[in-house]
Structures are given as C-alpha cells and as structure tokens.
Backbone and ligand atoms as CSV (ligand in chain L), in Angstrom:
chain,resi,resn,atom,element,x,y,z
A,1,MET,N,N,0.858,-1.125,0.099
A,1,MET,CA,C,-0.076,-0.115,0.111
A,1,MET,C,C,0.901,1.231,-0.044
A,2,SER,N,N,0.216,2.238,-0.480
A,2,SER,CA,C,1.078,3.572,-0.488
A,2,SER,C,C,0.298,4.669,-0.075
A,3,ILE,N,N,1.164,5.654,0.595
A,3,ILE,CA,C,0.515,7.042,0.977
A,3,ILE,C,C,0.381,7.951,-0.235
A,4,LEU,N,N,-0.892,8.448,-0.443
A,4,LEU,CA,C,-1.023,9.219,-1.750
A,4,LEU,C,C,-0.814,10.694,-1.281
A,5,LYS,N,N,-0.596,11.408,-2.378
A,5,LYS,CA,C,-0.344,12.938,-2.131
A,5,LYS,C,C,-1.763,13.453,-2.127
A,6,VAL,N,N,-2.019,14.298,-1.207
A,6,VAL,CA,C,-3.289,15.025,-1.036
A,6,VAL,C,C,-3.439,16.281,-1.764
A,7,THR,N,N,-4.591,16.475,-2.485
A,7,THR,CA,C,-4.881,17.515,-3.247
A,7,THR,C,C,-5.194,18.821,-2.355
A,8,ARG,N,N,-4.545,19.917,-2.752
A,8,ARG,CA,C,-4.991,21.186,-1.905
A,8,ARG,C,C,-5.707,22.019,-2.439
A,9,LEU,N,N,-6.542,22.769,-1.780
A,9,LEU,CA,C,-7.610,23.980,-2.271
A,9,LEU,C,C,-6.927,24.588,-3.340
A,10,GLY,N,N,-7.517,24.858,-4.582
A,10,GLY,CA,C,-6.957,25.586,-5.611
A,10,GLY,C,C,-6.694,24.565,-6.821
A,11,HIS,N,N,-6.495,23.341,-6.581
A,11,HIS,CA,C,-6.209,22.406,-7.616
A,11,HIS,C,C,-7.864,22.277,-8.207
A,12,PRO,N,N,-7.875,22.221,-9.571
A,12,PRO,CA,C,-9.105,22.300,-10.171
A,12,PRO,C,C,-9.832,20.951,-10.065
A,13,VAL,N,N,-9.062,19.806,-9.750
A,13,VAL,CA,C,-9.782,18.572,-9.621
A,13,VAL,C,C,-10.730,18.532,-8.477
A,14,LEU,N,N,-10.514,19.459,-7.429
A,14,LEU,CA,C,-11.185,19.472,-6.300
A,14,LEU,C,C,-12.759,20.169,-6.618
A,15,ARG,N,N,-12.899,20.776,-7.563
A,15,ARG,CA,C,-14.065,21.520,-8.016
A,15,ARG,C,C,-14.726,20.937,-9.104
A,16,LYS,N,N,-14.334,19.783,-9.553
A,16,LYS,CA,C,-15.165,18.989,-10.618
A,16,LYS,C,C,-15.958,17.835,-9.948
A,17,VAL,N,N,-17.173,17.650,-10.645
A,17,VAL,CA,C,-17.988,16.560,-10.257
A,17,VAL,C,C,-17.298,15.286,-10.753
A,18,THR,N,N,-17.155,14.299,-9.645
A,18,THR,CA,C,-16.541,13.024,-10.031
A,18,THR,C,C,-17.109,12.156,-10.783
A,19,GLU,N,N,-16.574,11.239,-11.403
A,19,GLU,CA,C,-17.337,10.195,-12.374
A,19,GLU,C,C,-17.848,8.882,-11.642
A,20,ASN,N,N,-18.981,8.502,-12.092
A,20,ASN,CA,C,-19.544,7.167,-11.450
A,20,ASN,C,C,-18.488,6.309,-11.789
A,21,ILE,N,N,-18.498,5.199,-10.969
A,21,ILE,CA,C,-17.628,3.997,-11.032
A,21,ILE,C,C,-18.450,2.807,-11.570
A,22,ALA,N,N,-18.217,2.289,-12.670
A,22,ALA,CA,C,-19.078,1.114,-13.376
A,22,ALA,C,C,-18.705,-0.178,-12.421
A,23,ALA,N,N,-19.519,-1.036,-12.326
A,23,ALA,CA,C,-19.214,-2.350,-11.535
A,23,ALA,C,C,-17.943,-3.039,-12.115
A,24,LYS,N,N,-17.775,-3.002,-13.278
A,24,LYS,CA,C,-16.524,-3.628,-13.782
A,24,LYS,C,C,-15.293,-3.112,-13.409
A,25,GLU,N,N,-15.328,-1.700,-13.476
A,25,GLU,CA,C,-14.061,-0.981,-13.026
A,25,GLU,C,C,-13.937,-1.191,-11.474
A,26,LEU,N,N,-15.104,-1.206,-10.662
A,26,LEU,CA,C,-14.753,-1.334,-9.156
A,26,LEU,C,C,-13.961,-2.526,-8.948
A,27,LYS,N,N,-14.153,-3.622,-9.770
A,27,LYS,CA,C,-13.546,-5.034,-9.339
A,27,LYS,C,C,-12.187,-5.116,-9.792
A,28,THR,N,N,-11.674,-4.114,-10.513
A,28,THR,CA,C,-10.466,-4.395,-10.999
A,28,THR,C,C,-9.114,-4.290,-9.861
A,29,PRO,N,N,-8.379,-4.901,-9.980
A,29,PRO,CA,C,-7.173,-4.868,-8.845
A,29,PRO,C,C,-6.676,-3.457,-8.924
A,30,ALA,N,N,-6.561,-2.770,-9.924
A,30,ALA,CA,C,-6.018,-1.372,-9.765
A,30,ALA,C,C,-7.189,-0.358,-8.887
A,31,MET,N,N,-8.575,-0.587,-8.979
A,31,MET,CA,C,-9.336,0.152,-8.265
A,31,MET,C,C,-9.213,-0.368,-6.771
A,32,GLN,N,N,-9.242,-1.650,-6.681
A,32,GLN,CA,C,-9.125,-2.117,-5.160
A,32,GLN,C,C,-7.835,-1.566,-4.459
A,33,LYS,N,N,-6.885,-1.545,-5.208
A,33,LYS,CA,C,-5.357,-0.974,-4.536
A,33,LYS,C,C,-5.640,0.255,-4.299
A,34,PHE,N,N,-6.247,1.196,-5.181
A,34,PHE,CA,C,-6.713,2.625,-5.019
A,34,PHE,C,C,-7.294,2.797,-3.633
A,35,ILE,N,N,-8.261,1.894,-3.320
A,35,ILE,CA,C,-9.268,2.063,-2.271
A,35,ILE,C,C,-8.326,1.900,-1.315
A,36,ASP,N,N,-7.443,0.658,-1.235
A,36,ASP,CA,C,-6.417,0.404,-0.018
A,36,ASP,C,C,-5.654,1.590,0.275
A,37,ASP,N,N,-5.144,2.311,-0.840
A,37,ASP,CA,C,-4.261,3.448,-0.489
A,37,ASP,C,C,-5.035,4.524,-0.106
A,38,MET,N,N,-6.213,4.901,-0.346
A,38,MET,CA,C,-7.012,5.800,0.165
A,38,MET,C,C,-7.081,5.673,1.591
A,39,VAL,N,N,-7.534,4.369,2.162
A,39,VAL,CA,C,-7.677,4.068,3.624
A,39,VAL,C,C,-6.270,4.389,4.277
A,40,GLU,N,N,-5.190,3.948,3.642
A,40,GLU,CA,C,-3.860,4.134,4.133
A,40,GLU,C,C,-3.652,5.772,4.305
A,41,THR,N,N,-3.903,6.386,3.281
A,41,THR,CA,C,-3.590,7.885,3.157
A,41,THR,C,C,-4.468,8.576,4.237
A,42,MET,N,N,-5.933,8.411,4.399
A,42,MET,CA,C,-6.658,8.670,5.294
A,42,MET,C,C,-6.100,8.538,6.814
A,43,LYS,N,N,-5.671,7.387,7.087
A,43,LYS,CA,C,-5.070,7.051,8.466
A,43,LYS,C,C,-3.829,7.713,8.651
A,44,GLU,N,N,-2.921,8.013,7.622
A,44,GLU,CA,C,-1.795,8.512,7.983
A,44,GLU,C,C,-1.833,10.019,8.174
A,45,TYR,N,N,-2.844,10.761,7.587
A,45,TYR,CA,C,-3.069,12.070,7.963
A,45,TYR,C,C,-4.070,12.450,9.042
A,46,ASP,N,N,-4.560,11.200,9.831
A,46,ASP,CA,C,-5.611,11.355,10.879
A,46,ASP,C,C,-6.740,11.937,10.363
A,47,GLY,N,N,-7.288,11.691,9.120
A,47,GLY,CA,C,-8.415,12.105,8.622
A,47,GLY,C,C,-9.515,11.176,9.085
A,48,VAL,N,N,-10.880,11.807,9.234
A,48,VAL,CA,C,-11.924,10.869,9.346
A,48,VAL,C,C,-12.684,10.467,8.088
A,49,GLY,N,N,-12.024,11.127,7.018
A,49,GLY,CA,C,-12.616,10.699,5.734
A,49,GLY,C,C,-11.834,11.330,4.694
A,50,LEU,N,N,-11.976,10.643,3.429
A,50,LEU,CA,C,-11.193,11.161,2.235
A,50,LEU,C,C,-11.802,10.649,1.074
A,51,ALA,N,N,-12.014,11.634,0.295
A,51,ALA,CA,C,-12.834,11.493,-1.095
A,51,ALA,C,C,-11.716,11.490,-2.192
A,52,ALA,N,N,-11.969,10.688,-3.373
A,52,ALA,CA,C,-10.959,10.332,-4.312
A,52,ALA,C,C,-10.398,11.595,-5.061
A,53,ASP,N,N,-11.207,12.496,-5.162
A,53,ASP,CA,C,-10.717,13.863,-5.999
A,53,ASP,C,C,-9.654,14.558,-4.865
A,54,GLN,N,N,-9.585,14.077,-3.620
A,54,GLN,CA,C,-8.643,14.617,-2.668
A,54,GLN,C,C,-7.261,14.006,-2.926
A,55,VAL,N,N,-7.172,13.033,-3.622
A,55,VAL,CA,C,-5.888,12.236,-4.154
A,55,VAL,C,C,-5.722,12.215,-5.668
A,56,PHE,N,N,-6.299,13.412,-6.362
A,56,PHE,CA,C,-6.324,13.618,-7.686
A,56,PHE,C,C,-6.873,12.528,-8.610
A,57,THR,N,N,-8.115,11.953,-8.010
A,57,THR,CA,C,-8.729,10.938,-8.843
A,57,THR,C,C,-10.250,11.434,-8.890
A,58,SER,N,N,-10.725,11.833,-10.108
A,58,SER,CA,C,-12.142,12.314,-10.266
A,58,SER,C,C,-13.076,11.146,-10.412
A,59,LYS,N,N,-13.224,10.331,-9.364
A,59,LYS,CA,C,-14.079,9.161,-9.206
A,59,LYS,C,C,-14.952,9.129,-7.928
A,60,GLN,N,N,-16.095,8.540,-8.106
A,60,GLN,CA,C,-17.155,8.690,-7.032
A,60,GLN,C,C,-16.986,7.498,-5.947
A,61,VAL,N,N,-15.697,7.623,-5.142
A,61,VAL,CA,C,-15.591,6.907,-3.994
A,61,VAL,C,C,-14.873,7.656,-2.901
A,62,ALA,N,N,-15.427,7.429,-1.600
A,62,ALA,CA,C,-14.951,8.032,-0.602
A,62,ALA,C,C,-14.711,7.099,0.577
A,63,VAL,N,N,-13.876,7.251,1.444
A,63,VAL,CA,C,-13.566,6.409,2.584
A,63,VAL,C,C,-13.797,7.156,3.923
A,64,LEU,N,N,-14.276,6.405,4.877
A,64,LEU,CA,C,-14.346,7.131,6.290
A,64,LEU,C,C,-14.042,6.230,7.535
A,65,GLU,N,N,-13.721,6.643,8.519
A,65,GLU,CA,C,-13.713,5.884,9.724
A,65,GLU,C,C,-13.413,7.044,10.857
A,66,VAL,N,N,-14.231,6.776,11.877
A,66,VAL,CA,C,-14.031,7.607,13.182
A,66,VAL,C,C,-13.487,6.744,14.228
A,67,ALA,N,N,-12.273,6.661,14.538
A,67,ALA,CA,C,-11.863,5.888,15.680
A,67,ALA,C,C,-11.297,6.744,16.801
A,68,ASP,N,N,-10.220,6.490,17.548
A,68,ASP,CA,C,-9.443,7.401,18.415
A,68,ASP,C,C,-8.756,8.354,17.546
A,69,ASN,N,N,-9.434,9.593,17.201
A,69,ASN,CA,C,-8.731,10.557,16.371
A,69,ASN,C,C,-8.282,11.744,17.041
A,70,PRO,N,N,-7.071,12.067,17.012
A,70,PRO,CA,C,-6.564,13.162,17.661
A,70,PRO,C,C,-7.058,14.457,17.190
A,71,ARG,N,N,-7.513,14.520,15.866
A,71,ARG,CA,C,-7.985,15.697,15.216
A,71,ARG,C,C,-9.484,15.916,15.704
A,72,TYR,N,N,-10.192,14.844,15.992
A,72,TYR,CA,C,-11.608,14.854,16.388
A,72,TYR,C,C,-11.869,14.031,17.491
A,73,PRO,N,N,-11.427,14.662,18.765
A,73,PRO,CA,C,-11.527,13.569,19.959
A,73,PRO,C,C,-13.081,13.717,20.195
A,74,ASN,N,N,-13.482,12.694,21.168
A,74,ASN,CA,C,-14.751,12.663,21.979
A,74,ASN,C,C,-15.989,12.686,20.805
A,75,LYS,N,N,-15.536,11.920,19.675
A,75,LYS,CA,C,-16.900,11.739,18.630
A,75,LYS,C,C,-17.070,10.071,18.597
A,76,ALA,N,N,-18.480,9.906,18.515
A,76,ALA,CA,C,-18.879,8.541,18.453
A,76,ALA,C,C,-18.094,7.834,17.216
A,77,LYS,N,N,-17.782,6.453,17.388
A,77,LYS,CA,C,-16.958,5.743,16.555
A,77,LYS,C,C,-17.720,5.303,15.484
A,78,VAL,N,N,-17.086,5.355,14.262
A,78,VAL,CA,C,-17.667,5.025,13.015
A,78,VAL,C,C,-16.739,3.913,12.473
A,79,PRO,N,N,-17.283,2.702,12.044
A,79,PRO,CA,C,-16.184,1.571,11.448
A,79,PRO,C,C,-15.806,2.106,10.055
A,80,LEU,N,N,-14.690,1.599,9.553
A,80,LEU,CA,C,-14.228,1.776,8.326
A,80,LEU,C,C,-15.233,1.600,7.111
A,81,THR,N,N,-15.664,2.416,6.337
A,81,THR,CA,C,-16.736,2.418,5.435
A,81,THR,C,C,-16.138,2.892,4.160
A,82,VAL,N,N,-16.354,2.257,3.015
A,82,VAL,CA,C,-16.211,2.629,1.827
A,82,VAL,C,C,-17.418,2.947,0.927
A,83,LEU,N,N,-17.516,4.133,0.449
A,83,LEU,CA,C,-18.724,4.622,-0.259
A,83,LEU,C,C,-18.544,4.666,-1.732
A,84,VAL,N,N,-19.136,3.985,-2.513
A,84,VAL,CA,C,-18.847,4.056,-4.026
A,84,VAL,C,C,-20.105,4.514,-4.755
A,85,ASN,N,N,-20.107,5.618,-5.348
A,85,ASN,CA,C,-21.400,6.286,-6.191
A,85,ASN,C,C,-22.384,6.479,-5.316
A,86,PRO,N,N,-21.918,7.456,-3.971
A,86,PRO,CA,C,-23.074,7.502,-2.868
A,86,PRO,C,C,-24.159,8.536,-3.182
A,87,LYS,N,N,-25.217,8.355,-2.804
A,87,LYS,CA,C,-26.365,9.262,-2.886
A,87,LYS,C,C,-26.733,9.584,-1.477
A,88,ILE,N,N,-27.254,10.864,-1.135
A,88,ILE,CA,C,-27.733,10.918,0.146
A,88,ILE,C,C,-29.030,11.814,0.246
A,89,THR,N,N,-29.885,11.659,1.114
A,89,THR,CA,C,-31.136,12.273,1.328
A,89,THR,C,C,-31.370,12.751,2.708
A,90,PRO,N,N,-31.565,13.975,2.845
A,90,PRO,CA,C,-31.797,14.321,4.310
A,90,PRO,C,C,-33.381,13.719,4.879
A,91,LEU,N,N,-33.205,13.295,5.972
A,91,LEU,CA,C,-34.533,12.771,6.495
A,91,LEU,C,C,-35.322,13.721,7.207
A,92,SER,N,N,-34.672,14.933,7.682
A,92,SER,CA,C,-35.525,15.930,8.040
A,92,SER,C,C,-34.838,17.223,7.875
A,93,ASP,N,N,-35.339,18.434,7.911
A,93,ASP,CA,C,-34.786,19.638,7.529
A,93,ASP,C,C,-33.938,20.174,8.775
A,94,GLU,N,N,-33.955,19.330,9.866
A,94,GLU,CA,C,-33.010,19.615,10.957
A,94,GLU,C,C,-31.680,19.812,10.799
A,95,MET,N,N,-30.984,20.895,10.893
A,95,MET,CA,C,-29.405,21.023,10.670
A,95,MET,C,C,-28.748,21.563,11.983
A,96,GLU,N,N,-27.606,21.153,11.996
A,96,GLU,CA,C,-26.798,21.546,13.174
A,96,GLU,C,C,-25.332,21.839,12.686
A,97,GLU,N,N,-24.940,23.022,13.481
A,97,GLU,CA,C,-23.645,23.378,13.264
A,97,GLU,C,C,-22.505,22.907,14.110
A,98,ASP,N,N,-21.365,22.535,13.389
A,98,ASP,CA,C,-20.184,21.909,14.258
A,98,ASP,C,C,-18.858,22.297,13.486
A,99,TRP,N,N,-17.756,22.160,14.086
A,99,TRP,CA,C,-16.529,22.424,13.529
A,99,TRP,C,C,-16.158,21.328,12.500
A,100,GLU,N,N,-15.527,21.734,11.438
A,100,GLU,CA,C,-15.081,20.894,10.394
A,100,GLU,C,C,-13.666,21.422,9.787
A,101,GLY,N,N,-12.967,20.321,9.528
A,101,GLY,CA,C,-11.478,20.795,8.910
A,101,GLY,C,C,-11.507,19.906,7.558
A,102,CYS,N,N,-10.333,19.982,7.150
A,102,CYS,CA,C,-10.198,19.313,5.656
A,102,CYS,C,C,-8.883,19.022,5.204
A,103,LEU,N,N,-8.512,17.795,4.978
A,103,LEU,CA,C,-6.993,17.654,4.591
A,103,LEU,C,C,-6.552,18.346,3.464
A,104,SER,N,N,-7.497,19.024,2.690
A,104,SER,CA,C,-7.170,19.687,1.505
A,104,SER,C,C,-7.147,21.198,1.782
A,105,ILE,N,N,-7.577,21.573,2.990
A,105,ILE,CA,C,-7.565,22.951,3.541
A,105,ILE,C,C,-6.770,22.971,4.883
A,106,PRO,N,N,-5.487,22.740,4.735
A,106,PRO,CA,C,-4.581,22.443,5.977
A,106,PRO,C,C,-4.682,23.510,7.038
A,107,ASP,N,N,-4.800,23.208,8.170
A,107,ASP,CA,C,-4.434,24.190,9.400
A,107,ASP,C,C,-5.861,24.886,9.656
A,108,LEU,N,N,-6.797,24.880,8.918
A,108,LEU,CA,C,-8.057,25.782,9.130
A,108,LEU,C,C,-9.291,24.887,9.609
A,109,ARG,N,N,-10.227,25.508,10.317
A,109,ARG,CA,C,-11.451,24.836,10.995
A,109,ARG,C,C,-12.346,25.841,10.912
A,110,GLY,N,N,-13.643,25.619,10.665
A,110,GLY,CA,C,-14.748,26.413,10.769
A,110,GLY,C,C,-16.155,25.838,11.053
A,111,ARG,N,N,-16.966,26.518,11.399
A,111,ARG,CA,C,-18.335,25.926,11.753
A,111,ARG,C,C,-19.268,25.920,10.716
A,112,VAL,N,N,-19.904,24.465,10.424
A,112,VAL,CA,C,-20.473,24.253,9.192
A,112,VAL,C,C,-21.983,23.751,9.562
A,113,PRO,N,N,-22.982,24.322,8.892
A,113,PRO,CA,C,-24.421,23.631,9.199
A,113,PRO,C,C,-24.328,22.467,8.355
A,114,ARG,N,N,-24.970,21.253,8.792
A,114,ARG,CA,C,-25.156,20.117,8.152
A,114,ARG,C,C,-26.426,19.493,8.587
A,115,TYR,N,N,-27.077,18.647,7.727
A,115,TYR,CA,C,-28.334,17.924,8.218
A,115,TYR,C,C,-27.945,16.962,9.014
A,116,LYS,N,N,-28.811,16.836,10.137
A,116,LYS,CA,C,-28.449,16.075,11.220
A,116,LYS,C,C,-28.772,14.550,11.001
A,117,THR,N,N,-29.558,14.271,10.224
A,117,THR,CA,C,-29.873,12.780,9.844
A,117,THR,C,C,-30.142,12.558,8.403
A,118,ILE,N,N,-29.368,11.605,7.774
A,118,ILE,CA,C,-29.395,11.554,6.488
A,118,ILE,C,C,-29.578,9.893,5.892
A,119,ARG,N,N,-30.177,9.708,4.924
A,119,ARG,CA,C,-30.254,8.314,4.337
A,119,ARG,C,C,-29.089,8.202,3.276
A,120,VAL,N,N,-28.350,7.136,3.353
A,120,VAL,CA,C,-27.145,7.040,2.540
A,120,VAL,C,C,-27.263,5.695,1.541
A,121,GLN,N,N,-27.275,5.757,0.345
A,121,GLN,CA,C,-27.297,4.753,-0.548
A,121,GLN,C,C,-26.220,4.711,-1.313
A,122,ALA,N,N,-25.228,3.551,-1.382
A,122,ALA,CA,C,-24.118,3.541,-2.143
A,122,ALA,C,C,-23.789,2.122,-2.442
A,123,LEU,N,N,-22.618,1.872,-2.986
A,123,LEU,CA,C,-22.238,0.541,-3.091
A,123,LEU,C,C,-20.818,0.526,-2.032
A,124,ASP,N,N,-20.715,-0.949,-1.722
A,124,ASP,CA,C,-19.385,-0.932,-0.869
A,124,ASP,C,C,-18.351,-1.237,-1.981
A,125,ARG,N,N,-17.199,-1.658,-1.444
A,125,ARG,CA,C,-15.838,-1.781,-2.305
A,125,ARG,C,C,-16.048,-3.039,-2.974
A,126,ARG,N,N,-17.052,-3.951,-2.844
A,126,ARG,CA,C,-17.092,-5.257,-3.540
A,126,ARG,C,C,-18.443,-4.989,-4.595
A,127,GLY,N,N,-19.054,-3.742,-4.425
A,127,GLY,CA,C,-20.065,-3.544,-5.200
A,127,GLY,C,C,-21.457,-4.071,-4.750
A,128,LYS,N,N,-21.282,-4.455,-3.411
A,128,LYS,CA,C,-22.679,-4.616,-2.717
A,128,LYS,C,C,-23.624,-3.417,-2.284
A,129,LYS,N,N,-24.827,-3.512,-2.336
A,129,LYS,CA,C,-25.633,-2.255,-2.226
A,129,LYS,C,C,-25.621,-2.046,-0.561
A,130,LEU,N,N,-25.529,-0.676,-0.237
A,130,LEU,CA,C,-25.601,-0.139,0.974
A,130,LEU,C,C,-26.708,0.777,1.119
A,131,ASP,N,N,-27.356,0.599,2.325
A,131,ASP,CA,C,-28.526,1.542,2.442
A,131,ASP,C,C,-28.675,1.720,3.929
A,132,PHE,N,N,-28.505,2.851,4.398
A,132,PHE,CA,C,-28.392,3.061,5.929
A,132,PHE,C,C,-28.679,4.552,6.273
A,133,VAL,N,N,-28.975,4.600,7.658
A,133,VAL,CA,C,-29.316,6.000,8.079
A,133,VAL,C,C,-28.052,6.514,8.859
A,134,ALA,N,N,-27.685,7.658,8.745
A,134,ALA,CA,C,-26.503,8.153,9.693
A,134,ALA,C,C,-26.918,9.386,10.218
A,135,ALA,N,N,-26.460,9.605,11.577
A,135,ALA,CA,C,-26.816,10.702,12.273
A,135,ALA,C,C,-25.692,11.480,12.749
A,136,ASN,N,N,-25.860,12.787,13.156
A,136,ASN,CA,C,-24.843,13.631,13.885
A,136,ASN,C,C,-23.360,13.576,13.181
A,137,PHE,N,N,-22.532,13.398,14.068
A,137,PHE,CA,C,-21.052,13.455,13.382
A,137,PHE,C,C,-20.883,12.422,12.292
A,138,HIS,N,N,-21.477,11.216,12.350
A,138,HIS,CA,C,-21.329,10.404,11.202
A,138,HIS,C,C,-21.890,10.871,9.925
A,139,ALA,N,N,-23.195,11.651,10.058
A,139,ALA,CA,C,-23.763,12.136,8.959
A,139,ALA,C,C,-22.883,13.352,8.451
A,140,ARG,N,N,-22.518,14.131,9.457
A,140,ARG,CA,C,-21.593,15.373,8.832
A,140,ARG,C,C,-20.495,14.673,7.984
A,141,VAL,N,N,-19.724,13.810,8.554
A,141,VAL,CA,C,-18.474,13.271,7.785
A,141,VAL,C,C,-19.065,12.857,6.336
A,142,ILE,N,N,-20.162,12.034,6.234
A,142,ILE,CA,C,-20.677,11.654,4.983
A,142,ILE,C,C,-20.897,12.749,4.028
A,143,GLN,N,N,-21.524,13.912,4.630
A,143,GLN,CA,C,-22.025,15.062,3.880
A,143,GLN,C,C,-20.946,15.769,3.253
A,144,HIS,N,N,-19.699,15.716,4.137
A,144,HIS,CA,C,-18.517,16.461,3.785
A,144,HIS,C,C,-17.857,15.833,2.557
A,145,GLU,N,N,-17.829,14.477,2.653
A,145,GLU,CA,C,-17.085,13.556,1.665
A,145,GLU,C,C,-17.914,13.673,0.379
A,146,TYR,N,N,-19.291,13.620,0.604
A,146,TYR,CA,C,-20.376,13.654,-0.526
A,146,TYR,C,C,-20.010,14.890,-1.430
A,147,ASP,N,N,-19.836,15.930,-0.630
A,147,ASP,CA,C,-19.664,17.394,-1.214
A,147,ASP,C,C,-18.397,17.365,-2.130
A,148,HIS,N,N,-17.294,16.747,-1.331
A,148,HIS,CA,C,-16.091,16.414,-2.132
A,148,HIS,C,C,-16.342,16.118,-3.544
A,149,LEU,N,N,-17.145,14.986,-3.508
A,149,LEU,CA,C,-17.289,14.142,-4.812
A,149,LEU,C,C,-18.080,14.917,-5.809
A,150,ASN,N,N,-18.831,15.972,-5.283
A,150,ASN,CA,C,-19.485,16.981,-6.103
A,150,ASN,C,C,-19.030,18.297,-6.350
A,151,GLY,N,N,-17.650,18.335,-6.081
A,151,GLY,CA,C,-16.933,19.530,-6.417
A,151,GLY,C,C,-16.977,20.732,-5.291
A,152,LYS,N,N,-17.573,20.373,-4.191
A,152,LYS,CA,C,-17.705,21.243,-3.086
A,152,LYS,C,C,-16.723,21.264,-1.919
A,153,VAL,N,N,-16.391,22.161,-1.330
A,153,VAL,CA,C,-15.609,22.066,0.046
A,153,VAL,C,C,-16.481,22.856,1.053
A,154,TYR,N,N,-16.123,22.526,2.396
A,154,TYR,CA,C,-17.038,22.843,3.619
A,154,TYR,C,C,-16.897,24.395,3.536
A,155,LEU,N,N,-16.111,25.223,2.909
A,155,LEU,CA,C,-16.102,26.615,2.938
A,155,LEU,C,C,-17.394,26.927,2.234
A,156,ASP,N,N,-17.834,26.356,1.244
A,156,ASP,CA,C,-19.104,26.658,0.522
A,156,ASP,C,C,-20.293,26.719,1.255
A,157,ARG,N,N,-20.204,25.800,2.418
A,157,ARG,CA,C,-21.375,25.558,3.153
A,157,ARG,C,C,-21.567,26.311,4.472
A,158,MET,N,N,-20.334,27.029,4.707
A,158,MET,CA,C,-20.410,28.027,6.065
A,158,MET,C,C,-21.313,29.213,5.685
A,159,ARG,N,N,-22.167,29.431,6.844
A,159,ARG,CA,C,-23.076,30.626,6.787
A,159,ARG,C,C,-22.246,31.881,6.701
A,160,ASP,N,N,-21.326,31.927,7.550
A,160,ASP,CA,C,-20.304,33.355,7.276
A,160,ASP,C,C,-18.976,32.697,7.869
A,161,PHE,N,N,-17.947,33.512,7.664
A,161,PHE,CA,C,-16.611,33.101,7.977
A,161,PHE,C,C,-16.053,33.528,9.306
A,162,THR,N,N,-16.986,34.089,10.049
A,162,THR,CA,C,-16.406,34.615,11.582
A,162,THR,C,C,-15.914,33.611,12.308
A,163,THR,N,N,-16.179,32.306,12.169
A,163,THR,CA,C,-15.609,31.154,13.040
A,163,THR,C,C,-14.478,30.554,12.294
A,164,LEU,N,N,-14.059,31.069,11.226
A,164,LEU,CA,C,-12.859,30.312,10.490
A,164,LEU,C,C,-11.701,30.674,11.024
A,165,THR,N,N,-10.798,29.652,11.500
A,165,THR,CA,C,-9.886,29.887,12.537
A,165,THR,C,C,-8.796,28.860,12.042
A,166,PHE,N,N,-7.497,29.386,12.280
A,166,PHE,CA,C,-6.447,28.376,12.307
A,166,PHE,C,C,-6.387,27.351,13.659
A,167,LEU,N,N,-5.721,26.290,13.323
A,167,LEU,CA,C,-5.844,25.235,14.490
A,167,LEU,C,C,-5.084,25.919,15.780
A,168,GLN,N,N,-4.187,26.455,15.631
A,168,GLN,CA,C,-3.521,26.849,16.826
A,168,GLN,C,C,-4.450,27.961,17.705
A,169,GLU,N,N,-5.142,28.857,16.943
A,169,GLU,CA,C,-6.002,29.809,17.455
A,169,GLU,C,C,-7.461,29.238,18.038
A,170,PHE,N,N,-7.702,28.176,17.384
A,170,PHE,CA,C,-8.743,27.253,17.706
A,170,PHE,C,C,-8.693,26.652,19.069
A,171,ALA,N,N,-7.486,26.093,19.199
A,171,ALA,CA,C,-7.059,25.612,20.552
A,171,ALA,C,C,-7.098,26.658,21.614
A,172,ARG,N,N,-6.639,27.772,21.191
A,172,ARG,CA,C,-6.544,28.936,22.255
A,172,ARG,C,C,-7.727,29.681,22.592
A,173,TYR,N,N,-8.574,29.901,21.774
A,173,TYR,CA,C,-9.588,30.919,21.645
A,173,TYR,C,C,-11.043,30.276,21.572
A,174,TRP,N,N,-11.265,29.090,20.952
A,174,TRP,CA,C,-12.474,28.605,20.738
A,174,TRP,C,C,-12.857,27.388,21.371
A,175,MET,N,N,-11.808,26.488,21.656
A,175,MET,CA,C,-12.217,25.208,22.445
A,175,MET,C,C,-13.017,25.232,23.620
A,176,LYS,N,N,-12.835,26.153,24.496
A,176,LYS,CA,C,-13.336,26.265,25.685
A,176,LYS,C,C,-14.924,26.737,25.524
A,177,LYS,N,N,-14.957,27.635,24.615
A,177,LYS,CA,C,-16.338,28.308,24.326
A,177,LYS,C,C,-17.330,27.190,23.766
A,178,TYR,N,N,-16.869,26.178,22.987
A,178,TYR,CA,C,-17.621,25.243,22.372
A,178,TYR,C,C,-17.623,23.948,22.776
A,179,ARG,N,N,-16.936,23.693,24.028
A,179,ARG,CA,C,-16.687,22.192,24.541
A,179,ARG,C,C,-17.898,21.684,24.949
L,1,ZN,ZN,ZN,-12.409,17.764,3.025
C-alpha cells in the first residue's frame, strides 16, 4: 500500500464533479489497490474521511472511519466504510452546526451547518448495495465527503466566515467556548 499525495484547495480537480464507477471497474485490482491506498492515506493524516478527488482521482469513491482520532476527539466511533457512487437524502430539515476541517485545506477549521440525519445509498468496495441512516457526526462526515465528490468544500457551506480559524487559534480561543 502507499500513501497518496493530498490535493490542496485551488487544484481544479477538487472543483469537478467526480465520475461514476462502473461495476466492472470497481472490481479491477487497480481500483481495489486505489481504495486500499485511500484508507492508508486517510489514516496517515488522521483524517476521518477522504474523497478520491482529494488524491487527484475524479471518481465517485470516499472512505471514512472515526476511531480514536486526535483531530476529532470525543466523537462517536464509525467503522471503516467505503462508499462508491453515494447518494444522500436528508431525513428531516433539521440542521446542526459544528466544527469541520479538511485535509485539502490544511490548518483551518470552521463551523458548518449540516443535516442532522441522512439516508445513505451507495455501493461498498465489492459492489454490494449499502442503504443506511447516519446521524450527527457520522452524517456530517458523509456530507463533507459527498460534497467533495460533487466539487464542493466545507467553506462553500459555511453561513459566514467569522468562525474560520487556524488550528492554533482554535485551541487557544474557541475550544473552551464550544466544549
Ligand atoms: Zn475535506
């Protein structure tokens, strides 16, 4: 497995809508290795999710996992999940604001409104159908990755930029206020 280079904001690939992955392509050793590399890369950089366009590949696949993560402590755990060609549907209009960061926008963090509960339909890495409900931080991570696959980043979803902060200032000025 290899650690892949992460695309930074400004690279045009991050603003493109990614391509659907056909069943045949998903099964190829090259695509399976790519998914392994995405998982490895996400873990290496302590990400809770990674979309393919964040590693220069404009395809509809994202990986996520919330374990003991130093970047996001005290969050409910989510097992390693691979989402291929995902679709999401909000299950209510209820939204919640919380902090997000992004490996493609290093050192920054801001408060982003997201749907609290969503239905997720996708394929797993073997092409098996997934259909589940995600809530709270789990739903947030999926919405963040889904946005990547559609050429959007979390900055596009912020209501305003008054909470946008570097990580060092986050620890100093914001953590207590929002704990
Ligand atoms: Zn991101």
